[in-house]
C-alpha positions as CSV (number, residue, x, y, z in Angstrom):
1,M,-168.2,-50.7,-175.1
2,D,-167.9,-53.8,-177.3
3,V,-165.6,-55.8,-175.1
4,D,-164.8,-58.2,-178.2
5,A,-163.7,-55.5,-180.3
6,Y,-161.7,-53.9,-177.7
7,S,-159.8,-56.9,-176.6
8,Y,-159.2,-57.5,-180.6
9,A,-158.0,-54.3,-181.0
10,H,-155.5,-54.4,-177.7
11,R,-154.7,-58.3,-177.7
12,R,-151.2,-57.7,-180.0
13,A,-150.3,-55.5,-177.2
14,W,-151.2,-57.5,-174.0
15,D,-149.5,-60.3,-176.1
16,R,-146.3,-58.4,-176.5
17,L,-146.3,-57.6,-172.4
18,D,-147.0,-61.3,-171.5
19,Y,-143.8,-62.2,-174.1
20,L,-141.8,-59.6,-172.1
21,A,-143.0,-60.4,-168.7
22,S,-141.9,-63.8,-169.8
23,R,-138.3,-62.9,-170.8
24,R,-135.2,-64.0,-168.5
25,K,-133.0,-61.2,-170.0
26,L,-134.1,-57.7,-171.1
27,S,-132.3,-55.1,-173.1
28,G,-132.7,-51.6,-172.7
29,E,-135.4,-50.7,-175.3
30,E,-137.4,-53.9,-174.3
31,A,-137.7,-52.7,-170.4
32,D,-138.7,-49.1,-171.6
33,E,-141.2,-50.9,-173.5
34,L,-142.2,-53.2,-170.6
35,V,-142.9,-50.4,-168.4
36,L,-145.0,-48.5,-171.0
37,L,-147.2,-51.5,-171.3
38,Y,-147.6,-52.3,-168.7
39,R,-149.0,-48.8,-167.8
40,R,-151.0,-48.7,-170.8
41,T,-152.7,-52.1,-170.1
42,S,-153.6,-50.9,-166.2
43,Q,-155.3,-48.3,-167.6
44,Q,-157.4,-50.4,-170.5
45,L,-157.9,-52.7,-167.3
46,A,-159.5,-50.0,-165.0
47,R,-161.8,-48.9,-168.4
48,L,-162.7,-52.6,-168.8
49,Q,-163.6,-52.8,-164.9
50,S,-166.2,-50.0,-165.4
51,H,-167.8,-51.2,-168.6
52,S,-167.1,-55.1,-169.0
53,P,-169.1,-58.1,-167.8
54,D,-166.8,-60.5,-169.0
55,P,-164.9,-61.1,-165.1
56,E,-162.6,-64.0,-167.4
57,L,-161.2,-61.2,-169.3
58,I,-160.7,-58.6,-166.4
59,A,-159.6,-61.7,-164.2
60,G,-156.9,-62.2,-167.2
61,L,-155.5,-58.9,-167.4
62,S,-155.4,-59.1,-163.4
63,A,-152.9,-62.0,-163.8
64,L,-150.6,-60.8,-166.2
65,L,-150.5,-56.9,-164.8
66,A,-149.6,-58.8,-161.7
67,R,-146.7,-60.6,-163.0
68,A,-145.4,-57.6,-165.1
69,R,-145.5,-55.7,-162.1
70,G,-143.2,-58.1,-160.5
71,R,-140.7,-57.8,-163.6
72,V,-141.0,-54.0,-163.2
73,L,-140.3,-54.0,-159.9
74,G,-137.8,-56.9,-159.7
75,S,-139.4,-59.4,-157.4
76,K,-139.6,-63.6,-157.3
77,S,-142.3,-65.5,-157.0
78,D,-142.3,-67.9,-154.1
79,A,-142.5,-71.6,-155.0
80,W,-144.0,-72.4,-152.1
81,Q,-147.0,-69.7,-152.1
82,E,-147.7,-70.4,-155.6
83,I,-148.2,-74.2,-154.3
84,G,-150.6,-73.1,-151.7
85,R,-152.3,-70.6,-153.9
86,F,-153.0,-73.7,-156.7
87,W,-154.5,-75.7,-153.4
88,T,-156.2,-72.7,-151.9
89,H,-157.5,-71.2,-155.3
90,A,-156.9,-72.4,-159.0
91,F,-157.7,-76.1,-158.0
92,P,-161.6,-75.5,-156.1
93,A,-162.4,-72.8,-158.5
94,A,-161.6,-75.3,-161.4
95,L,-163.6,-77.8,-159.9
96,Y,-166.6,-75.5,-158.9
97,R,-167.0,-74.1,-162.3
98,S,-166.8,-77.8,-163.6
99,W,-169.2,-78.8,-160.9
100,P,-172.1,-79.0,-163.2
101,W,-170.7,-81.8,-165.6
102,W,-169.1,-83.9,-163.4
103,V,-172.1,-83.9,-160.7
104,S,-174.2,-85.4,-164.3
105,V,-171.5,-87.8,-164.8
106,A,-172.1,-89.2,-161.6
107,A,-176.0,-89.5,-161.6
108,V,-175.7,-90.9,-165.2
109,F,-172.5,-93.2,-164.3
110,L,-174.2,-94.8,-160.8
111,L,-178.1,-95.0,-162.5
112,V,-176.1,-97.2,-165.1
113,S,-174.2,-99.2,-162.6
114,A,-177.4,-99.9,-160.0
115,G,-179.6,-100.8,-163.6
116,L,-176.7,-103.3,-164.5
117,A,-176.2,-104.7,-161.0
118,V,-180.3,-105.3,-160.8
119,W,-179.9,-107.2,-164.2
120,V,-177.3,-109.0,-163.1
121,A,-178.5,-110.3,-160.1
122,E,-181.9,-110.9,-161.2
123,F,-181.5,-112.1,-164.6
124,D,-180.1,-114.8,-166.3
125,S,-179.9,-113.2,-169.5
126,A,-177.4,-110.8,-168.3
127,R,-174.8,-113.5,-167.5
128,T,-175.4,-114.8,-171.0
129,V,-175.0,-111.2,-172.8
130,L,-172.0,-109.9,-170.8
131,G,-170.2,-113.5,-170.8
132,I,-170.3,-114.0,-167.4
133,P,-169.8,-117.7,-165.7
134,A,-172.4,-120.0,-164.5
135,D,-170.4,-120.4,-161.2
136,T,-168.9,-117.2,-159.7
137,S,-168.1,-118.6,-156.1
138,D,-164.5,-118.2,-156.7
139,I,-165.1,-114.5,-156.8
140,T,-168.1,-113.6,-154.6
141,G,-167.3,-116.5,-152.0
142,R,-165.7,-115.5,-148.6
143,G,-162.5,-115.0,-149.0
144,G,-162.6,-114.8,-152.7
145,A,-160.9,-112.8,-155.5
146,F,-163.2,-109.9,-154.6
147,E,-162.2,-109.9,-150.9
148,S,-158.5,-111.1,-151.4
149,Y,-157.8,-108.5,-153.9
150,Y,-157.4,-105.7,-151.4
151,S,-154.8,-107.8,-149.0
152,E,-152.8,-110.1,-151.3
153,H,-149.9,-107.6,-151.9
154,P,-148.0,-105.4,-149.0
155,Q,-149.8,-102.6,-148.1
156,G,-147.4,-99.6,-149.3
157,A,-147.1,-101.5,-152.6
158,F,-150.8,-102.4,-153.4
159,A,-151.5,-98.3,-152.1
160,A,-148.8,-97.1,-155.0
161,Q,-150.3,-99.4,-157.4
162,V,-153.6,-98.3,-156.8
163,W,-152.7,-94.9,-157.1
164,T,-150.8,-95.0,-160.2
165,N,-153.6,-97.0,-161.8
166,N,-156.5,-94.4,-161.0
167,A,-154.1,-91.7,-161.9
168,W,-153.9,-93.2,-165.0
169,V,-157.7,-93.7,-165.6
170,T,-158.5,-90.5,-164.6
171,A,-156.0,-88.8,-167.2
172,I,-157.2,-90.8,-169.8
173,A,-160.8,-89.4,-168.9
174,L,-159.8,-85.9,-169.0
175,F,-157.7,-85.6,-172.2
176,T,-159.6,-88.1,-174.0
177,G,-162.7,-86.1,-173.5
178,V,-162.1,-83.4,-176.4
179,L,-163.1,-86.7,-178.4
180,I,-166.2,-87.1,-176.1
181,L,-166.5,-90.7,-177.2
182,P,-163.7,-92.4,-175.9
183,A,-164.5,-90.6,-172.8
184,V,-168.2,-92.0,-172.5
185,Y,-166.8,-95.6,-173.8
186,L,-164.2,-95.4,-170.6
187,L,-167.1,-94.4,-168.0
188,F,-168.9,-97.3,-169.2
189,M,-166.8,-99.5,-169.0
190,N,-166.1,-98.6,-165.5
191,A,-169.5,-98.1,-164.8
192,L,-169.7,-101.8,-166.3
193,N,-167.5,-103.5,-164.1
194,L,-168.9,-101.6,-160.8
195,G,-172.5,-102.9,-161.8
196,V,-171.6,-106.2,-162.5
197,S,-169.8,-106.9,-159.4
198,A,-172.4,-105.4,-157.4
199,G,-175.3,-107.9,-159.0
200,L,-173.2,-110.8,-158.7
201,M,-172.2,-109.9,-154.6
202,A,-175.8,-109.2,-154.3
203,E,-176.8,-112.6,-156.3
204,A,-174.8,-114.4,-153.7
205,G,-176.2,-112.4,-150.9
206,R,-173.1,-110.4,-150.0
207,L,-174.0,-107.1,-150.7
208,D,-172.5,-106.3,-147.0
209,S,-169.1,-106.9,-148.3
210,F,-169.3,-105.7,-151.4
211,F,-170.4,-101.9,-149.4
212,G,-167.4,-102.6,-146.6
213,F,-164.9,-103.1,-149.2
214,I,-166.1,-100.5,-151.7
215,L,-167.4,-97.9,-149.7
216,P,-164.0,-96.6,-147.7
217,H,-162.1,-95.7,-150.9
218,G,-164.3,-95.9,-153.5
219,T,-166.3,-92.8,-152.6
220,L,-163.6,-90.6,-153.3
221,E,-162.0,-92.3,-155.9
222,L,-165.4,-92.7,-157.7
223,T,-165.7,-88.9,-157.4
224,A,-162.3,-88.1,-158.8
225,V,-163.4,-90.3,-161.9
226,F,-166.7,-88.3,-162.1
227,V,-164.4,-85.1,-161.7
228,A,-162.2,-86.4,-164.4
229,G,-164.8,-87.5,-166.6
230,G,-167.1,-84.4,-166.2
231,A,-163.9,-81.8,-167.2
232,G,-163.3,-84.0,-170.1
233,L,-166.5,-83.9,-171.6
234,K,-166.6,-80.0,-170.9
235,L,-163.2,-79.8,-172.8
236,G,-164.9,-81.8,-175.6
237,W,-168.0,-79.6,-175.5
238,T,-166.0,-76.4,-175.8
239,L,-164.4,-77.6,-179.0
240,I,-168.2,-77.8,-180.1
241,D,-169.5,-75.0,-178.7
242,P,-166.7,-72.1,-177.9
243,G,-169.0,-69.1,-177.3
244,R,-168.0,-65.6,-177.7
245,L,-164.5,-67.0,-178.6
246,S,-162.4,-68.4,-181.3
247,R,-162.4,-72.2,-181.1
248,V,-158.7,-72.1,-180.4
249,E,-159.1,-69.7,-177.8
250,A,-161.8,-71.1,-175.7
251,V,-160.1,-74.6,-176.4
252,A,-156.9,-73.3,-175.0
253,R,-158.7,-71.9,-171.9
254,Q,-160.9,-74.8,-171.1
255,G,-157.3,-76.9,-171.6
256,R,-155.5,-74.7,-169.0
257,A,-158.6,-75.4,-166.4
258,T,-158.7,-79.4,-167.6
259,A,-154.8,-79.0,-166.5
260,T,-155.3,-77.7,-163.1
261,I,-157.8,-80.4,-162.2
262,A,-155.4,-83.1,-163.7
263,L,-152.7,-82.0,-161.7
264,G,-154.7,-81.1,-158.2
265,L,-156.7,-84.9,-158.8
266,V,-153.2,-86.7,-158.6
267,G,-153.4,-85.7,-154.8
268,V,-156.8,-86.6,-154.5
269,L,-156.3,-90.1,-155.9
270,L,-153.2,-90.2,-153.4
271,V,-155.2,-90.0,-150.5
272,C,-157.7,-92.7,-152.2
273,G,-154.8,-94.9,-152.6
274,C,-153.9,-94.9,-148.8
275,I,-157.4,-95.4,-147.9
276,E,-157.4,-98.5,-150.5
277,G,-154.3,-99.8,-149.4
278,F,-154.2,-98.9,-145.3
279,V,-157.8,-98.9,-144.5
280,T,-160.1,-100.8,-146.8
281,P,-158.1,-104.2,-145.9
282,S,-157.7,-102.9,-142.2
283,A,-159.4,-105.1,-139.4
284,L,-161.2,-102.1,-138.7
285,P,-164.8,-102.8,-138.5
286,A,-167.0,-102.3,-141.6
287,P,-168.7,-99.2,-140.0
288,V,-165.8,-97.6,-139.1
289,R,-164.0,-98.0,-142.5
290,I,-166.9,-97.1,-144.3
291,A,-166.9,-93.6,-142.1
292,I,-163.6,-92.7,-143.0
293,G,-164.0,-93.0,-146.8
294,F,-167.6,-90.7,-146.4
295,T,-165.3,-88.5,-143.8
296,A,-163.0,-88.0,-147.0
297,E,-166.0,-87.7,-149.3
298,A,-167.1,-84.9,-147.1
299,L,-164.2,-83.0,-146.8
300,F,-163.6,-83.1,-150.7
301,L,-167.0,-81.8,-151.1
302,V,-166.8,-78.7,-148.6
303,Y,-163.7,-78.2,-150.3
304,V,-165.1,-77.8,-153.8
305,F,-168.6,-75.9,-152.4
306,G,-167.3,-73.8,-149.8
307,V,-163.7,-73.1,-150.7
308,G,-164.1,-73.1,-154.5
309,R,-167.7,-71.1,-154.4
310,R,-165.7,-68.5,-152.3
311,V,-162.8,-68.0,-154.5
312,V,-165.1,-68.1,-157.8
313,S,-167.3,-65.7,-156.0
314,E,-164.3,-63.4,-155.0
315,Q,-163.6,-63.3,-158.3
316,A,-166.6,-61.9,-159.7
317,E,-166.9,-59.4,-157.2
318,R,-163.0,-58.4,-157.5
319,A,-162.1,-59.1,-160.5
320,R,-159.4,-61.3,-159.3
321,G,-157.0,-63.4,-161.5
322,V,-158.3,-67.1,-160.2
323,T,-160.3,-68.8,-162.9
324,G,-159.3,-72.3,-162.3
325,D,-156.9,-71.8,-164.8
326,V,-153.4,-74.0,-164.3
327,A,-151.3,-70.3,-164.3
328,P,-152.6,-68.4,-161.2
329,E,-152.3,-64.9,-160.5
330,G,-148.5,-63.6,-160.8
331,S,-147.6,-67.1,-162.8
332,Q,-146.2,-67.0,-166.4
333,T,-149.4,-68.1,-167.8
334,T,-152.0,-65.3,-168.3
335,L,-155.7,-66.2,-167.8
336,G,-158.4,-66.0,-170.1
337,I,-156.4,-63.9,-172.4
338,R,-154.7,-66.5,-175.0
């Protein structure tokens, strides 16, 4: 079976079913048409499941039929169930599908930061090139700007400020990724800031303080930035290489997956903000604070490579409607059709 030709031949009927299933009120003729299209699409899905190697197309039709079936039977979706499905299916699936991108971003980012840190700590030329003052003791000294930053504001207000700022940074990384260069520039500037801070603290012999304040919240926070950058760059690459789909369809599909990641990262960054606001500046010993940060990171990775991998595997095996799209099975936006 030529899947592309088959999809092209029936796409208008699928779009019509999508339109009818999303309408709040239907006339008698439209209701009859909805039932007819639902039956035909069910038959087409069964045929595709027997012949098509494209799990995303099958998943998209499954999602469309699930919503149309709910309309035909008169059922209503449970908002809390949809929210739960987002966190247990759509978000981890989107994270897992994009992991090669954000893991690559993480590797390059950390290498660049480490290289800059060594340069700043070991070579005087770094200060000249980067415009760093000769005396930075007000930043790196005990109680200096680096340390006081985490305790100079009330904890609750600081956590909210950090959450808002990080959400803004990740949103820029995500949605400027379609242009590639702006996202690369943003990631580089963050790597530069981290590398310069590490280099200055190393030069002052205070790396213990640097890691004690950065690792509790920074481990998960940087991972969120890596995810945002990787997903954004994947969106940009989809514009360059859309694969088997048309450029508009490919970018629309990946854009919905990117929106899923953006929504999910809001929750991840809330956790980061709470850690940075309440754990990082606390009186807890540095090993305890770092352990809390590593635990949060470990839970996130288990979530991605445990839950996310399982969901994606189930989709591939059972043709379920979970592709990392912003609208999971039973919602009002089909997956992998438009």
